[in-house]
VOBALO-456266 format. One record per residue (C-alpha): residue number from 1; x, y, z. Coordinates in Angstrom, 3 decimals. Layout:
<kedrens>
<kedren NUM <X Y Z>> ...
</kedrens>
This chain:
<kedrens>
<kedren 1 <-78.604 23.061 23.463>> <kedren 2 <-79.389 26.413 24.936>> <kedren 3 <-76.903 26.572 27.782>> <kedren 4 <-73.935 29.287 27.071>> <kedren 5 <-70.703 27.452 25.995>> <kedren 6 <-68.762 29.005 29.081>> <kedren 7 <-70.792 27.083 31.502>> <kedren 8 <-70.808 23.741 29.630>> <kedren 9 <-68.834 20.707 30.441>> <kedren 10 <-66.412 19.049 27.898>> <kedren 11 <-69.073 16.252 27.299>> <kedren 12 <-71.677 18.818 26.730>> <kedren 13 <-69.563 20.700 24.326>> <kedren 14 <-68.926 17.596 22.364>> <kedren 15 <-72.661 16.872 22.216>> <kedren 16 <-73.221 20.445 20.804>> <kedren 17 <-70.814 19.920 18.131>> <kedren 18 <-72.389 16.707 17.194>> <kedren 19 <-75.782 18.267 17.105>> <kedren 20 <-74.425 21.076 15.067>> <kedren 21 <-72.836 18.867 12.582>> <kedren 22 <-76.011 16.667 12.482>> <kedren 23 <-78.048 19.699 11.858>> <kedren 24 <-75.918 20.683 8.890>> <kedren 25 <-76.338 17.354 7.266>> <kedren 26 <-80.139 17.608 7.915>> <kedren 27 <-80.259 20.929 6.329>> <kedren 28 <-78.176 20.130 3.442>> <kedren 29 <-80.420 17.017 3.001>> <kedren 30 <-83.500 19.350 2.885>> <kedren 31 <-81.769 21.731 0.531>> <kedren 32 <-81.870 24.479 3.186>> <kedren 33 <-78.452 25.718 2.101>> <kedren 34 <-78.741 28.791 3.992>> <kedren 35 <-79.351 27.173 7.215>> <kedren 36 <-76.721 24.821 6.731>> <kedren 37 <-74.075 27.518 5.960>> <kedren 38 <-74.888 29.586 8.887>> <kedren 39 <-74.470 26.529 11.232>> <kedren 40 <-71.287 25.549 9.684>> <kedren 41 <-69.901 29.246 9.815>> <kedren 42 <-70.867 29.065 13.686>> <kedren 43 <-68.843 26.006 13.914>> <kedren 44 <-65.795 27.665 12.036>> <kedren 45 <-66.140 30.732 14.150>> <kedren 46 <-65.962 28.923 17.355>> <kedren 47 <-62.857 26.995 16.264>> <kedren 48 <-61.228 30.093 15.220>> <kedren 49 <-61.851 31.861 18.521>> <kedren 50 <-60.953 28.639 20.348>> <kedren 51 <-57.537 28.449 18.520>> <kedren 52 <-56.823 31.993 19.196>> <kedren 53 <-57.674 31.302 23.065>> <kedren 54 <-55.266 28.586 23.121>> <kedren 55 <-52.607 30.558 21.059>> <kedren 56 <-52.961 33.306 23.885>> <kedren 57 <-52.447 30.763 26.671>> <kedren 58 <-49.073 29.679 25.165>> <kedren 59 <-47.914 33.350 24.993>> <kedren 60 <-47.834 33.663 21.352>> <kedren 61 <-50.099 36.668 21.238>> <kedren 62 <-51.338 39.332 23.724>> <kedren 63 <-54.882 38.241 25.059>> <kedren 64 <-57.438 40.473 23.346>> <kedren 65 <-59.917 42.377 25.399>> <kedren 66 <-63.544 42.788 24.590>> <kedren 67 <-65.254 41.674 21.431>> <kedren 68 <-62.909 41.117 18.408>> <kedren 69 <-64.093 41.131 14.999>> <kedren 70 <-63.351 37.565 13.319>> <kedren 71 <-61.050 38.805 10.891>> <kedren 72 <-58.825 40.303 13.603>> <kedren 73 <-58.982 36.966 15.393>> <kedren 74 <-58.043 35.066 12.417>> <kedren 75 <-55.160 37.725 12.007>> <kedren 76 <-53.686 36.516 15.418>> <kedren 77 <-53.443 33.166 13.940>> <kedren 78 <-51.684 33.980 10.975>> <kedren 79 <-48.192 32.627 11.943>> <kedren 80 <-49.807 29.435 13.266>> <kedren 81 <-51.905 28.763 10.155>> <kedren 82 <-50.281 27.625 6.953>> <kedren 83 <-50.645 30.691 4.543>> <kedren 84 <-53.087 28.812 2.207>> <kedren 85 <-55.191 28.157 5.297>> <kedren 86 <-55.095 31.692 6.633>> <kedren 87 <-56.023 32.975 3.190>> <kedren 88 <-58.928 30.473 2.992>> <kedren 89 <-60.265 31.724 6.452>> <kedren 90 <-59.951 35.439 5.517>> <kedren 91 <-61.512 34.864 2.060>> <kedren 92 <-64.317 32.816 3.743>> <kedren 93 <-65.065 35.383 6.306>> <kedren 94 <-65.489 37.923 3.455>> <kedren 95 <-67.491 35.865 1.484>> <kedren 96 <-69.964 35.067 4.501>> <kedren 97 <-70.239 38.831 5.107>> <kedren 98 <-71.230 39.552 1.547>> <kedren 99 <-73.738 36.750 1.363>> <kedren 100 <-75.233 36.794 4.609>> <kedren 101 <-75.719 40.372 5.107>> <kedren 102 <-77.543 40.599 1.939>> <kedren 103 <-79.061 37.219 2.298>> <kedren 104 <-82.471 38.322 1.039>> <kedren 105 <-80.859 39.136 -2.341>> <kedren 106 <-78.641 36.258 -2.379>> <kedren 107 <-80.947 33.163 -1.328>> <kedren 108 <-79.975 31.267 -4.421>> <kedren 109 <-76.289 31.867 -4.037>> <kedren 110 <-75.883 29.406 -1.037>> <kedren 111 <-75.075 25.876 -1.995>> <kedren 112 <-74.088 22.592 -0.374>> <kedren 113 <-70.406 23.189 -1.706>> <kedren 114 <-70.391 26.489 0.382>> <kedren 115 <-71.316 24.555 3.591>> <kedren 116 <-68.735 21.862 2.887>> <kedren 117 <-65.987 24.371 2.257>> <kedren 118 <-66.753 26.045 5.609>> <kedren 119 <-66.664 22.832 7.440>> <kedren 120 <-63.495 21.817 5.607>> <kedren 121 <-61.860 25.063 7.009>> <kedren 122 <-63.174 24.604 10.304>> <kedren 123 <-61.672 21.179 10.425>> <kedren 124 <-58.252 22.658 9.631>> <kedren 125 <-58.595 25.363 12.319>> <kedren 126 <-59.885 22.733 14.685>> <kedren 127 <-56.831 20.797 14.081>> <kedren 128 <-54.584 23.978 14.996>> <kedren 129 <-56.947 24.554 18.070>> <kedren 130 <-56.045 21.106 19.191>> <kedren 131 <-52.398 21.509 18.664>> <kedren 132 <-52.381 24.858 20.598>> <kedren 133 <-54.424 23.372 23.284>> <kedren 134 <-51.763 20.629 23.944>> <kedren 135 <-48.959 23.227 23.627>> <kedren 136 <-50.834 25.222 26.282>> <kedren 137 <-51.027 22.193 28.390>> <kedren 138 <-47.271 21.750 28.245>> <kedren 139 <-46.769 25.625 28.646>> <kedren 140 <-48.453 25.450 32.049>> <kedren 141 <-46.729 22.194 33.368>> 
</kedrens>
C-alpha cells in the first residue's frame, strides 16, 4: 500500500493492517527481527495515535496541534489506559528509541520476543481505540 492513510477507505485500512501483520510474520520467519520490529512498532504507533484521536473526539483531552512526539500522545491516554498498559507503552517507546536510533550497533539485540511484545501492546491500545471510537460515536449522536 502506498496510499496515505488519511485518504483510505475503511476496507483499505483493514487490508493495510492485514498486510502489516503478514509482513511481521514473514520477517519473523526469515529471522529479520529488526524489520519485524519496525513494522510492529509502526502498527503500535498508529493505534496509539488513533486512540488519542478518538479520545479527543469524546472531549477527554484538548485536540493536539501539529506533530506530537509519541510519548506525549501516550501521555494523553494515561487516564484511559490501565496504569500497567500505560507503563508498557512508555517503556516500549524508550526501548525503541534506544535500539532503533543506534540500530547499527544493536542489530543482534532485536528478537522475535521484542516484536511479539510490541504487537501485544498494540492490541491492548487497539482495544482502547475501539472503545473510544464507540464512545465518540455516542458522543456525537
